[in-house]
Every structure is written in C-alpha cells, then in structure tokens.
C-alpha positions, -999 to 999 in steps of 0.1 A, spaced: -103 -503 -61 -141 -497 -63 -161 -507 -93 -197 -501 -101 -205 -515 -135 -242 -514 -141 -246 -513 -179 -280 -520 -193 -264 -521 -228 -240 -550 -233 -232 -552 -270 -254 -522 -277 -234 -503 -303 -251 -499 -337 -243 -479 -368 -258 -447 -354 -236 -421 -337 -242 -420 -300 -230 -395 -273 -215 -408 -240 -206 -385 -211 -176 -390 -188 -173 -373 -154 -140 -372 -136 -134 -361 -100 -96 -362 -94 -78 -355 -61 -45 -360 -44 -53 -396 -33 -79 -409 -57 -97 -404 -90 -134 -412 -95 -146 -417 -131 -182 -423 -143 -196 -429 -177 -232 -422 -187 -252 -426 -219 -273 -398 -234 -303 -406 -212 -282 -404 -180 -280 -442 -174 -248 -451 -155 -226 -474 -176 -199 -477 -150 -180 -460 -121 -144 -467 -111 -121 -454 -84 -83 -454 -92 -52 -437 -81 -41 -400 -77 -52 -373 -101 -35 -340 -90 -21 -323 -121 1 -300 -100 19 -331 -87 19 -352 -119 2 -347 -152 12 -382 -164 0 -399 -133 -34 -381 -136 -39 -393 -172 -28 -428 -161 -54 -428 -134 -82 -416 -157 -73 -440 -185 -71 -469 -162 -106 -462 -148 -120 -458 -183 -104 -491 -194 -120 -509 -165 -154 -494 -173 -154 -497 -211 -136 -530 -217 -163 -552 -202 -188 -534 -224 -168 -539 -256 -165 -501 -259 -134 -481 -269 -126 -444 -269 -114 -449 -304 -148 -460 -317 -158 -434 -342 -195 -442 -339 -194 -427 -304 -190 -390 -294 -171 -389 -261 -178 -358 -240 -157 -354 -208 -160 -330 -179 -131 -332 -155 -126 -316 -121 -90 -321 -111 -69 -310 -82 -40 -286 -91 -59 -266 -118 -50 -234 -100 -14 -239 -114 -15 -225 -150 15 -245 -162 -1 -278 -150 -34 -269 -165 -19 -262 -199 3 -293 -197 -26 -315 -190 -46 -302 -220 -16 -306 -243 -16 -344 -239 -33 -364 -267 -67 -379 -261 -97 -393 -278 -124 -371 -264 -146 -351 -287 -152 -326 -259 -130 -320 -229 -139 -294 -203 -114 -290 -175 -119 -272 -142 -110 -277 -105 -122 -305 -83 -139 -279 -60 -159 -266 -90 -174 -301 -99 -180 -308 -62 -200 -276 -60 -220 -285 -91 -227 -319 -77 -236 -307 -43 -264 -285 -57 -273 -306 -88 -260 -279 -111 -279 -251 -94 -264 -220 -77 -248 -227 -43 -216 -229 -23 -194 -256 -7 -166 -256 18 -144 -286 16 -128 -294 50 -104 -323 45 -67 -324 46 -69 -289 33 -97 -263 31 -113 -245 2 -145 -226 -4 -162 -225 -38 -194 -208 -50 -214 -208 -82 -239 -180 -88 -255 -171 -122 -225 -186 -140 -199 -167 -119 -176 -187 -98 -157 -177 -66 -129 -195 -49 -118 -188 -14 -87 -204 2 -72 -236 -9 -38 -222 -16 -19 -251 0 -3 -261 33 13 -248 54 9 -212 41 -29 -217 39 -56 -243 45 -61 -233 81 -88 -253 98 -83 -285 78 -68 -319 89 -32 -309 81 -36 -277 101 -51 -296 131 -22 -321 130 4 -293 129 -12 -275 158 -13 -307 178 24 -312 171 31 -276 183 11 -282 214 28 -315 222 64 -301 216 57 -272 239 43 -294 266 73 -317 264 97 -289 272 76 -272 298 63 -242 279 27 -255 282 11 -278 307 5 -314 297 -29 -321 282 -49 -352 271 -41 -342 235 -4 -338 240 -2 -372 258 -22 -389 231 0 -375 203 32 -384 221 19 -420 227 13 -422 189 51 -421 186 57 -446 213 65 -417 237 99 -415 220 110 -379 217 136 -386 190 112 -405 169 86 -378 172 109 -349 164 124 -368 134 89 -375 120 77 -339 126 106 -325 106 99 -347 76 61 -347 76 40 -333 48 3 -322 47 -9 -358 44 12 -370 74 1 -341 96 -35 -348 87 -31 -384 101 -30 -368 135 -64 -351 131 -83 -381 143 -64 -379 176 -76 -343 180 -111 -353 172 -110 -383 196 -96 -361 224 -122 -334 218 -149 -360 223 -135 -369 257 -138 -332 266 -101 -323 265 -100 -285 265 -70 -282 242 -85 -304 215 -119 -286 218 -101 -253 214 -84 -265 182 -118 -274 167 -132 -241 178 -103 -223 161 -108 -245 130 -144 -234 129 -133 -197 131 -112 -202 100 -142 -219 82 -165 -190 93 -141 -166 76 -142 -185 44 -180 -185 45 -181 -148 51 -158 -142 21 -181 -163 -1 -212 -144 12 -195 -110 5 -188 -122 -31 -225 -130 -38 -240 -110 -67 -273 -108 -49 -268 -101 -12 -306 -104 -6 -306 -141 -16 -288 -165 7 -272 -193 -13 -272 -227 3 -238 -240 14 -227 -277 18 -199 -289 39 -177 -317 24 -148 -336 37 -138 -359 66 -132 -331 91 -165 -312 84 -188 -332 107 -166 -325 137 -161 -288 130 -197 -282 121 -211 -279 157 -186 -250 164 -196 -229 134 -215 -197 139 -253 -201 144 -260 -179 113 -237 -200 91 -254 -232 103 -288 -220 91 -275 -220 55 -260 -255 55 -277 -279 31 -269 -316 25 -251 -325 -7 -275 -336 -34 -250 -354 -58 -214 -365 -59 -186 -345 -76 -183 -370 -105 -219 -363 -113 -211 -326 -111 -184 -332 -137 -210 -347 -161 -233 -318 -154 -205 -295 -163 -199 -309 -198 -236 -314 -204 -243 -277 -197 -214 -267 -219 -228 -287 -248 -263 -274 -242 -250 -238 -241 -230 -243 -273 -260 -258 -291 -282 -229 -280 -256 -204 -292 -254 -222 -326 -292 -221 -330 -292 -183 -322 -265 -177 -347 -284 -197 -374 -316 -177 -366 -297 -144 -370 
C-alpha cells in the first residue's frame, strides 16, 4: 500500500472546532483517500483496496475506513473527536446503480458532511481543478464525463461486454476473437494472434477454458499484448487501436453535442492506462482539445465537498439577508 503522511500538525488539536476535508477516489481495484486541513495542507494520503459499491458496499467502507485509520492514527486524530468537523467528498465506482448508492449512504458514519458522486465526476473535477471541462477515461472500461456551469453529462461506462468499447477489456476480447478465428482458419495468422496464443503456452484447451471464464479484468490483461504488437507494426493490432480510437471519438462527439455553449470548446483530458496508446489515432480536431490533467481525482473529491459547503454557506447568507 502507498502512504504519504506529511502532517505539519502532530498533536495540534486544541479546544477550538476545526474543519478537516476528506477526499475519496474509489475504483474497482483501489481506493485513494486524502485528508486536508482548512488551509489545504495535506495531512495524509493512503491507497487501500477496492471501493466499487456495485460490487460490495461493505468492502468499500472497509477500504475507506482502513485508509483513514492509517492517516489519522499517527496524528492522534479520530473521526469521533467532536472538536473536529469532518467533511467528506467521495467519488466511487458503481454510483450509477441506485440500490448500491442508497445502501452506501445508509451505513452509519462519523462525517458531518458526506457528498457522494461517481469516480468519473471527481476525476473530471480534479483534471480541471474544479473548472468546467471534460474527461474520457480509457482503462479497463471507458467513460466520458463533462462538467459545464454545474451541469454534468456522462457518456458510456455502462459496463463490459455490453458497453465500454475501446477500453482494455474490449481490446482483450477482440484479440481473443482474432486469435480463435486464426486458429481454425477463418482468418490468416497474425503477429497478434501468435502472441496471444503464446501467452497460453500455445495450448488450445488452456486458451479456450480461460476465454470462457474470463471477466473484464482478465480480458484487459491481454491489452498490453495488443499494444506491444501495434508497436512492432502488426496490422491487426494497429487496426484494433484505430477502432478503439473511433469509439473514443464517438464519446467525445456526444460530449460536445451536450455542451450548453456550442461556441466555447471545453478542454478534455484523457485518463487511464490505455489512453496514451489510443491518443495518436484520435481525430485531429479532437486532439486539439486535449489538455493535461491538472490535479488527481482525490483532490477533485475534496474540491467537490468544499464547493458544496461554500454554496451552502452562500445560500444561508442570502436567506439571512432576505
């Protein structure tokens, strides 16, 4: 696990109420948690296990609490300390499932504020430092997300195999199809098909058994083979990356179509392990909009809860003035 404890405040708690801010970026394989003080100083950052509420609400809470314990315990801090207001912004995988979303929020916790949204949302906020913009995540799966004037738009990300075209799992599945068809003579042998088959010791029974049991994570493990073969110039592997780029181009087009102001081109950031290898095959117009990520998703989660509290305070002042 990764730990970044950089507290300037050992033993700092006094009798005055303080506000601390927690940002959580939770995905299918890992959970990143950060804690900041009121001034934005990082008190600690931890990486723990899975945090996908669609798969397991209890596992997600376990991962979050484990990370917080690792951050807070060395600082002699506790979520139960009543002298501290704990404000949490969380971006978790699986939020598109209403039952999982509700089940997560029903669990008891010690946060004074808890704002829950998708992992794509906080990634977008982080990528553009809380300003308007879009992201397309190209990892095991694929999802596009956009924030503009407080309105959010999600494109794709509905799950594999019925969606997520262009991502690592899709590339792996297409490589398997190519290999199976070359093995029985429907397609000519290629560098990609040979490399995939070698990955299974050139054992047809082993390969077929694996393919019939593989999930999205397993298929995505073949994506590096596709990338490696494309870099050798294998035409079949290059074609798969080109097709992946076509799927990503369509997601970008859908995000652009959803923009409130068509005259203003929002910046878009590409995120995920597959993104650098698909990027060169994207349309030239799309590439002109691509901007580097400014911040990480866990920072985006902190920005989410800070903005919520600022908006709430503003509304309260306006109500008082009225």
